C-alpha beads as a LAMMPS data file, in Angstrom:
LAMMPS data file: protein, C-alpha beads

136 atoms
135 bonds

1 atom types
1 bond types

-500.0 500.0 xlo xhi
-500.0 500.0 ylo yhi
-500.0 500.0 zlo zhi

Masses

1 110.0

Atoms # bond

1 1 1 88.544 370.578 483.610
2 1 1 85.813 368.003 483.074
3 1 1 85.464 365.558 480.205
4 1 1 82.707 367.583 478.518
5 1 1 84.930 370.659 478.213
6 1 1 87.866 368.601 476.986
7 1 1 85.680 366.975 474.325
8 1 1 84.319 370.391 473.335
9 1 1 87.773 371.925 472.931
10 1 1 89.076 368.916 470.984
11 1 1 86.117 369.095 468.580
12 1 1 86.511 372.861 468.208
13 1 1 90.245 372.534 467.531
14 1 1 89.833 369.759 464.984
15 1 1 86.938 371.533 463.271
16 1 1 88.822 374.826 463.122
17 1 1 91.908 373.103 461.719
18 1 1 89.903 371.167 459.135
19 1 1 87.834 374.049 457.816
20 1 1 90.666 376.566 457.884
21 1 1 92.913 374.203 455.921
22 1 1 90.212 373.316 453.395
23 1 1 89.253 376.977 453.069
24 1 1 92.835 377.974 452.343
25 1 1 93.209 375.179 449.770
26 1 1 89.972 376.131 448.021
27 1 1 90.716 379.855 447.929
28 1 1 94.410 380.018 447.097
29 1 1 94.945 376.489 445.796
30 1 1 94.233 377.308 442.140
31 1 1 96.754 380.154 442.262
32 1 1 99.557 377.902 443.524
33 1 1 98.865 374.910 441.300
34 1 1 96.555 372.854 443.532
35 1 1 93.484 372.420 441.375
36 1 1 91.876 369.289 442.837
37 1 1 88.968 371.282 444.263
38 1 1 88.389 373.039 440.933
39 1 1 88.128 369.636 439.229
40 1 1 85.869 368.284 441.964
41 1 1 83.545 371.285 441.828
42 1 1 83.522 371.097 438.037
43 1 1 82.303 367.521 438.292
44 1 1 79.485 368.840 440.487
45 1 1 78.694 371.425 437.769
46 1 1 79.965 374.443 439.709
47 1 1 82.071 377.219 438.204
48 1 1 85.511 377.928 439.708
49 1 1 84.040 381.092 441.246
50 1 1 81.908 378.931 443.518
51 1 1 85.014 377.088 444.697
52 1 1 86.466 380.419 445.810
53 1 1 83.214 381.493 447.510
54 1 1 82.717 378.193 449.321
55 1 1 86.401 378.121 450.274
56 1 1 86.108 381.616 451.723
57 1 1 83.082 380.533 453.760
58 1 1 84.972 377.431 454.949
59 1 1 87.874 379.655 455.980
60 1 1 85.621 382.096 457.827
61 1 1 83.862 379.222 459.569
62 1 1 87.133 377.642 460.658
63 1 1 88.445 380.916 462.045
64 1 1 85.074 381.736 463.612
65 1 1 85.169 378.485 465.593
66 1 1 88.217 379.786 467.458
67 1 1 86.396 382.804 468.907
68 1 1 83.767 382.087 471.543
69 1 1 81.454 384.954 470.569
70 1 1 81.379 383.833 466.904
71 1 1 81.443 380.076 467.478
72 1 1 77.663 379.441 467.283
73 1 1 77.366 381.446 464.067
74 1 1 80.369 379.684 462.554
75 1 1 78.996 376.267 463.509
76 1 1 75.564 377.038 462.022
77 1 1 77.195 378.391 458.856
78 1 1 79.290 375.251 458.513
79 1 1 76.193 373.102 459.059
80 1 1 74.462 374.915 456.190
81 1 1 77.550 374.526 453.985
82 1 1 77.709 370.809 454.737
83 1 1 74.028 370.350 453.914
84 1 1 74.718 372.038 450.579
85 1 1 77.676 369.713 450.031
86 1 1 75.527 366.680 450.825
87 1 1 72.884 367.854 448.363
88 1 1 75.427 368.583 445.646
89 1 1 77.148 365.216 445.993
90 1 1 73.834 363.351 446.205
91 1 1 72.515 364.944 443.007
92 1 1 75.796 364.099 441.284
93 1 1 75.223 360.443 442.192
94 1 1 78.188 360.059 444.543
95 1 1 78.349 357.045 446.816
96 1 1 77.462 357.533 450.481
97 1 1 80.709 356.259 451.955
98 1 1 82.792 357.910 449.263
99 1 1 81.854 361.548 449.608
100 1 1 78.594 362.021 451.486
101 1 1 79.841 360.744 454.804
102 1 1 82.462 363.485 455.265
103 1 1 80.090 366.463 455.083
104 1 1 77.518 364.537 457.108
105 1 1 79.993 363.867 459.903
106 1 1 81.172 367.484 459.848
107 1 1 77.561 368.673 460.235
108 1 1 77.051 366.275 463.142
109 1 1 80.262 367.458 464.829
110 1 1 79.200 371.106 464.469
111 1 1 75.820 370.215 465.993
112 1 1 77.591 368.537 468.921
113 1 1 79.672 371.695 469.415
114 1 1 76.477 373.765 469.499
115 1 1 74.783 371.411 471.966
116 1 1 77.802 371.294 474.296
117 1 1 78.415 375.021 474.210
118 1 1 74.870 376.400 474.040
119 1 1 72.564 373.749 475.538
120 1 1 69.806 376.297 476.156
121 1 1 69.216 376.461 472.388
122 1 1 68.007 372.845 472.399
123 1 1 65.510 372.674 475.265
124 1 1 61.742 373.019 475.386
125 1 1 61.804 376.165 477.573
126 1 1 64.752 378.244 476.339
127 1 1 63.918 381.265 478.509
128 1 1 64.266 379.244 481.713
129 1 1 67.362 377.437 480.449
130 1 1 68.931 380.776 479.449
131 1 1 68.186 382.193 482.906
132 1 1 69.730 379.113 484.529
133 1 1 72.839 379.429 482.345
134 1 1 73.169 383.125 483.236
135 1 1 73.172 382.234 486.973
136 1 1 76.216 379.966 486.592

Bonds

1 1 1 2
2 1 2 3
3 1 3 4
4 1 4 5
5 1 5 6
6 1 6 7
7 1 7 8
8 1 8 9
9 1 9 10
10 1 10 11
11 1 11 12
12 1 12 13
13 1 13 14
14 1 14 15
15 1 15 16
16 1 16 17
17 1 17 18
18 1 18 19
19 1 19 20
20 1 20 21
21 1 21 22
22 1 22 23
23 1 23 24
24 1 24 25
25 1 25 26
26 1 26 27
27 1 27 28
28 1 28 29
29 1 29 30
30 1 30 31
31 1 31 32
32 1 32 33
33 1 33 34
34 1 34 35
35 1 35 36
36 1 36 37
37 1 37 38
38 1 38 39
39 1 39 40
40 1 40 41
41 1 41 42
42 1 42 43
43 1 43 44
44 1 44 45
45 1 45 46
46 1 46 47
47 1 47 48
48 1 48 49
49 1 49 50
50 1 50 51
51 1 51 52
52 1 52 53
53 1 53 54
54 1 54 55
55 1 55 56
56 1 56 57
57 1 57 58
58 1 58 59
59 1 59 60
60 1 60 61
61 1 61 62
62 1 62 63
63 1 63 64
64 1 64 65
65 1 65 66
66 1 66 67
67 1 67 68
68 1 68 69
69 1 69 70
70 1 70 71
71 1 71 72
72 1 72 73
73 1 73 74
74 1 74 75
75 1 75 76
76 1 76 77
77 1 77 78
78 1 78 79
79 1 79 80
80 1 80 81
81 1 81 82
82 1 82 83
83 1 83 84
84 1 84 85
85 1 85 86
86 1 86 87
87 1 87 88
88 1 88 89
89 1 89 90
90 1 90 91
91 1 91 92
92 1 92 93
93 1 93 94
94 1 94 95
95 1 95 96
96 1 96 97
97 1 97 98
98 1 98 99
99 1 99 100
100 1 100 101
101 1 101 102
102 1 102 103
103 1 103 104
104 1 104 105
105 1 105 106
106 1 106 107
107 1 107 108
108 1 108 109
109 1 109 110
110 1 110 111
111 1 111 112
112 1 112 113
113 1 113 114
114 1 114 115
115 1 115 116
116 1 116 117
117 1 117 118
118 1 118 119
119 1 119 120
120 1 120 121
121 1 121 122
122 1 122 123
123 1 123 124
124 1 124 125
125 1 125 126
126 1 126 127
127 1 127 128
128 1 128 129
129 1 129 130
130 1 130 131
131 1 131 132
132 1 132 133
133 1 133 134
134 1 134 135
135 1 135 136
């Protein structure tokens, strides 16, 4: 196994663990007494319903990263979620290193996963790159 595959699987594993754990905490946390995400989302002017919805999407993204056929969709979904998080925190006036860096790094890691796994999506001639990938 080469270094690129090892790096890919490490990033996938860490991303899946992170988003599955956060998704579980956001969805069932309020029911078991963990309300830190409810308070955080309230500070961002979101209702508790949005915490459940975003947590469910985090959970689906984390689980989707584990399955090869769903991985690109999960990574793109997480990238969109992280851009929303960046926008929400930026409009709330949060400091860059305090809260904006986490979603930004997660979006970058998901982009790296996409580039390593599906390089033909990021080239100038995707038809040729797709044909070359199919030959391997």
